[in-house]
C-alpha positions as CSV (number, residue, x, y, z in Angstrom):
1,D,-41.6,-12.9,16.8
2,F,-38.7,-14.6,15.2
3,Y,-35.0,-13.7,14.9
4,L,-34.7,-15.9,11.9
5,K,-37.6,-17.0,9.7
6,N,-36.0,-19.1,7.1
7,V,-32.7,-20.2,5.6
8,T,-32.4,-21.7,2.1
9,Y,-29.2,-23.6,1.2
10,N,-27.7,-24.8,-2.0
11,F,-26.5,-28.3,-2.8
12,F,-23.2,-27.7,-0.9
13,D,-25.0,-26.5,2.2
14,Q,-24.1,-22.8,1.6
15,P,-26.8,-20.3,2.7
16,V,-28.3,-18.8,-0.4
17,E,-31.1,-16.9,1.1
18,I,-31.6,-15.8,4.8
19,D,-34.9,-14.3,5.9
20,Y,-34.7,-12.5,9.2
21,G,-37.5,-11.8,11.7
22,N,-37.6,-8.1,10.7
23,D,-38.2,-9.0,7.0
24,V,-34.7,-8.1,6.0
25,K,-33.2,-10.6,3.5
26,T,-29.7,-11.7,2.7
27,V,-29.1,-13.3,-0.7
28,N,-25.7,-14.9,-1.4
29,T,-24.3,-16.1,-4.7
30,Y,-21.3,-18.5,-5.1
31,D,-18.9,-19.5,-7.8
32,L,-18.0,-23.1,-8.8
33,T,-15.5,-23.4,-5.9
34,Q,-18.2,-22.2,-3.5
35,R,-16.6,-18.9,-2.7
36,V,-19.0,-16.1,-2.0
37,R,-19.2,-13.9,-5.1
38,S,-21.9,-11.5,-4.0
39,M,-23.9,-10.8,-0.8
40,R,-27.0,-8.6,-1.1
41,L,-28.9,-7.2,1.8
42,D,-32.5,-6.2,1.0
43,R,-34.9,-4.1,3.1
44,P,-38.5,-5.2,3.8
45,D,-39.6,-3.0,0.9
46,T,-37.3,-5.1,-1.4
47,T,-34.9,-2.1,-2.0
48,T,-31.2,-3.1,-1.8
49,F,-29.3,-1.7,1.2
50,M,-26.0,-3.4,0.4
51,H,-24.6,-5.4,-2.5
52,N,-21.0,-6.6,-2.0
53,V,-19.3,-8.2,-4.9
54,Y,-16.1,-10.2,-4.1
55,D,-13.0,-10.9,-6.2
56,Y,-10.3,-13.4,-5.2
57,D,-6.7,-14.2,-6.0
58,K,-5.3,-17.7,-6.9
59,N,-4.8,-18.4,-3.2
60,Q,-8.4,-17.7,-2.3
61,N,-7.6,-14.4,-0.6
62,I,-10.2,-11.6,-1.1
63,V,-8.6,-8.9,-3.2
64,K,-11.6,-6.7,-3.9
65,I,-15.0,-5.9,-2.3
66,A,-17.2,-3.5,-4.1
67,N,-20.6,-2.3,-2.9
68,G,-22.6,-0.4,-5.5
69,S,-25.8,0.0,-3.4
70,S,-26.6,2.7,-0.9
71,Q,-29.7,3.7,1.1
72,H,-27.9,6.8,2.5
73,P,-30.3,9.3,1.1
74,L,-33.2,7.6,2.7
75,L,-31.8,6.1,5.9
76,K,-28.7,8.3,6.5
77,M,-26.6,5.1,6.8
78,G,-24.6,3.0,4.4
79,G,-22.8,4.1,1.3
80,I,-21.0,3.1,-1.8
81,S,-17.6,1.6,-1.2
82,N,-14.7,0.0,-3.0
83,K,-11.9,-1.9,-1.1
84,I,-8.7,-3.4,-2.5
85,Y,-6.4,-5.9,-0.7
86,A,-2.9,-7.2,-1.6
87,Y,-1.0,-10.1,0.1
88,D,2.7,-11.1,0.3
89,G,4.2,-14.5,-0.6
90,F,3.0,-15.9,2.8
91,N,-0.6,-14.8,2.2
92,R,-0.2,-12.1,4.9
93,L,-2.0,-8.8,4.3
94,A,0.6,-6.4,2.7
95,S,-1.6,-3.5,1.8
96,A,-5.2,-2.3,1.6
97,S,-7.0,0.8,0.2
98,G,-10.5,1.9,-0.1
99,Q,-13.0,4.6,-0.7
100,W,-16.5,5.2,0.8
101,S,-19.0,7.8,-0.2
102,G,-22.4,8.5,1.3
103,G,-24.8,11.3,1.4
104,D,-24.4,14.8,2.7
105,N,-21.2,15.4,0.7
106,E,-19.2,13.0,2.9
107,S,-16.5,10.7,1.7
108,H,-13.6,8.7,3.2
109,D,-10.5,7.1,1.7
110,Y,-7.9,5.0,3.5
111,S,-4.7,3.2,2.8
112,L,-2.8,0.6,4.8
113,T,0.7,-1.0,4.4
114,M,2.0,-3.8,6.6
115,A,5.5,-5.2,7.2
116,Y,6.5,-8.4,9.1
117,N,9.5,-10.0,10.7
118,N,10.9,-13.5,10.0
119,T,8.5,-15.1,12.4
120,H,5.5,-13.3,10.9
121,G,5.1,-10.8,13.7
122,I,4.0,-7.3,12.6
123,V,6.9,-4.8,12.6
124,N,5.2,-1.9,10.9
125,K,1.6,-0.8,10.3
126,N,1.1,2.4,8.4
127,Q,-2.5,3.6,7.8
128,H,-4.0,6.8,6.6
129,H,-7.7,7.7,6.9
130,N,-8.8,10.8,5.1
131,V,-12.2,12.3,5.7
132,Q,-14.0,14.9,3.6
133,S,-17.3,16.2,5.0
134,P,-19.1,19.4,5.8
135,V,-18.0,19.3,9.4
136,F,-14.4,17.9,9.1
137,N,-11.7,17.7,6.4
138,G,-8.4,15.9,7.1
139,L,-6.8,12.9,8.7
140,S,-8.9,11.0,11.2
141,D,-7.9,9.8,14.7
142,N,-7.1,6.3,13.3
143,T,-4.3,7.6,11.1
144,Y,-0.9,6.5,12.4
145,N,2.4,4.8,11.6
146,A,3.1,2.1,14.2
147,H,6.4,0.3,14.8
148,Y,6.3,-2.9,16.8
149,E,9.1,-4.2,19.0
150,Y,9.7,-7.7,20.4
151,N,12.2,-7.2,23.1
152,N,11.0,-9.6,25.8
153,T,13.4,-12.6,25.7
154,A,11.0,-14.8,27.7
155,H,8.3,-14.2,25.1
156,P,10.1,-13.4,21.8
157,H,6.9,-13.5,19.7
158,A,4.9,-11.2,22.0
159,V,5.0,-7.5,21.2
160,S,6.7,-5.5,24.0
161,K,6.3,-2.0,22.7
162,I,4.4,-0.1,19.9
163,N,5.7,3.3,18.9
164,Y,3.0,5.3,17.3
165,G,3.9,8.3,15.1
166,N,1.7,10.6,13.0
167,L,-1.4,9.9,15.1
168,S,-4.1,12.0,13.5
169,G,-1.3,13.4,11.3
170,S,0.9,15.0,14.0
171,Q,0.8,13.3,17.4
172,S,2.8,10.4,18.9
173,A,2.3,7.7,21.6
174,V,4.1,4.7,23.1
175,S,2.3,1.5,24.2
176,N,4.1,-0.9,26.5
177,F,3.1,-4.6,27.2
178,A,4.1,-6.9,30.1
179,Y,3.5,-10.6,30.4
180,D,3.5,-13.3,33.2
181,D,5.6,-16.5,32.9
182,N,2.8,-18.2,31.0
183,G,2.7,-15.4,28.4
184,N,-0.6,-13.9,29.6
185,L,-0.8,-10.1,29.2
186,T,-0.5,-8.6,32.7
187,N,0.0,-4.9,32.0
188,Y,-0.7,-2.6,29.1
189,N,-0.2,1.2,29.2
190,T,0.0,4.0,26.6
191,T,1.7,7.3,27.2
192,T,1.8,10.4,25.0
193,P,4.8,12.8,25.2
């Protein structure tokens, strides 16, 4: 029994083909700058389980990942997805959005926006995750609008509080953080009103 049977590399020592002990195979393709352009995951019967195709911006940030293969009807896992990413002038993630669809009339879509302070700390994270399925329709538990505070003068770059609004669409919570003199997290608690 082997975890890994074989790995084939290209001239630049990038893994082109990975054969696993369970006969699953990963096949990677690269562009001229050796960025991954596609990653395909094949089952032992040679059907494709996943085939991600990647697009990049001029700063080498991934701006799109599209998966057009799904084994959901057979395996009840996986699905077709499309993800889009945008970055600010400092190459920080500014926004993201995506869609996923699988079998059994289930689909998901999400959006994310980020805002930062002058020292690159997160000040706002607003994300929505909408689910459409036979058993649930609406915003999921990981939908929220979070505002980050940095009020600890001894650790000005460490978050001291996160105020969560619109949790699952209508709830709120507050997370508080405390640190020791070395900046190690010593206490974390979340309360809901």
